[in-house]
C-alpha positions, 0 to 999 in steps of 0.5 A, a space after each residue: 067379811 067386807 068390813 075385815 076387807 075394808 079395816 085391813 086395807 085402811 090399816 096397811 094404807 094408814 101404815 104405809 110409810 112404815 111398811 116402806 121405811 121403818 120395816 127395811 130399816 129394822 130388818 137391815 139394823 137386825 141382820 147386822 146385829 146378827 152378822 157381827 155376832 157370826 163373825 165373832 163367834 165361828 160356830 154361829 157363823 156355821 150355824 147362821 151359813 147352814 141355816 141360809 143354805 136351809 130355808 129355800 129348801 125348807 119352803 118347798 118342803 112346807 109348800 109340798 105338804 100344805 098341797 098334800 093336805 089337800 089329798 087327806 081330807 082325814 087330816 083336814 078334818 081334824 085340823 077344823 075340829 081341833 083348835 090346838 093343831 090349827 094354832 100350832 100350825 099357824 105358829 109353826 108357818 109364822 115362825 118359819 115366814 119371819 125366820 125366812 124374811 130375817 134370813 134373806 135379809 141377813 143373806 142380802 146384808 152379807 152380799 152388800 158387805 162382801 161386795 164392798 169389800 171387794 169393791 175396796 180391794 178392787 179401788 186399792 189395786 188399781 191405785 196400786 196398779 196406776 202408781 206402778 205404771 206411772 213409776 215405770 213410765 218415768 224410769 224410762 232409759 234406766 239401765 234395765 230397759 228390758 226388765 222395765 217394759 217386762 214390769 209394765 206388761 205384767 203390770 198392765 195384765 194385772 189392771 186387765 184382770 181387775 177391769 175385765 171379770 171374765 178374764 181366763 184362769 191363765 191369765 190370772 196364773 200369769 201364763 198369758 197376757 190380755 189381748 194385744 189390741 188392749 196392750 198396745 192401746 194401754 202402751 200409746 196411752 202411757 206414751 210409750 213408743 214401743 209395741 206389745 208382740 203376743 209370744 209365738 206359741 211354743 213348739 212341740 218338741 218330741 221327747 227323744 228316745 233312748 237307745 240301749 246296750 243289751 246283752 243278746 242271749 246267755 254266755 256260751 262256751 269259747 274254749 273248744 272248736 266252735 262257740 258252744 261246744 260241750 265243755 272237755 279237758 284241756 280247753 280253756 274254762 272261757 265264754 263269749 258273751 254277746 251284746 247289741 245295740 238297741 233303739 234309734 240312736 248310736 251308742 258309745 261302748 265305754 269299757 267292758 268288766 268282766 270275771 268268771 269265778 269258781 265256787 263250792 256252791 250257789 248259796 245267797 251268802 256265795 253270791 254275795 261275796 262274788 258280788 262284792 268281790 267283783 265290787 272291789 275290782 272295779 274300784 281299782 280299775 283304771 280309767 277308761 281308754 279309747 271308746 267304740 261306737 256301736 250303729 243302730 243294730 251293731 253287734 259285739 261280744 266280749 270273752 270272760 277267762 277263767 283264771 287261776 289264783 296265780 292269774 293264769 289261765 285255767 284249763 279244764 280238768 277231769 276233776 273240774 267236769 265231775 264237780 261241775 256235773 255233781 254241783 261241787 263246784 259252780 261257775 259264776 259269771 259277772 259282767 258291767 258294761 258302761 256305755 253312753 247314750 246322747 252323752 249320759 252314761 248308763 250301765 249294763 250289769 248281769 250276774 249269773 251261775 251256771 247250775 248243775 249238771 253243766 251240760 248242754 242245755 246249759 242252764 244260767 240262773 240270776 244271782 240275788 244282786 247286780 243285775 239292775 240295768 239303767 
């Protein structure tokens, strides 16, 4: 045994120069050959990448198996008595050891190549930054001095990023500049007479809250002695509609448009016909006149008058009351109010119909359209 050990030591010492010089050189050449082949073949490159990631994990697995083997004496006896198992284990561990050495060498070669590429890029960019700075400094006194200074600051930021790997993501994105001391030192070296002053932090301005014009309840009868009294023969088919300001700011009421319709039913087709007619009336309206301002909490109302076909005011008859009760006739109310909040126009819209029997407590239902306000 001692003789074998001495012989092995003599071989190692005798071929020391081979171990030190030749093996690393040949491994590097083999690694370069493998990398070049992988770069030309994308599928091989993916397999190689997976292999490089797998080698460290497999090393732990094999070490774990080797350790567990001592807890299984029956398995060890089989290895000791079976030459085939011993040879197989030797081949497996040898192949894996060689593969691990080659993979590690390939990984080191790849890292060195990538590092060299990155260094070349940094050298190229540094040269471009230097040339740009020289051009900007020499163009002092040109008409666009503000633009010249801005370009100098942008270029200095790029130089800082190239020379300081710890530069923040905000700086790389162009949302932050280099430290003031470093910037002013660079400006002084460039011969610039002005100093860099960092911008003041942006003040957070709270979002402006909107104000609205809203309806305040449903339409109420207005033809009797008091608002909201039951419909009666001889009074006008009129309804008061209340609205109010809501929000922290005043609103400016620009126009009130409304109309009452009496139809034979409240089916969907009838609702659509009422909405189309009202939209045509809106197109024919004249430009708005004087506006009115509603301060915080102010209220107001307008009256929607029923009209006959000749435009005269509609007076309720007994036939009307009977038809409203049985549903042979249905009252529709539709309106649009245009108002301004902070100078921007908005529209308050509503379309309702009075459900039979048209008696207190009245039930107004929304139409299938013209109910969207902004």
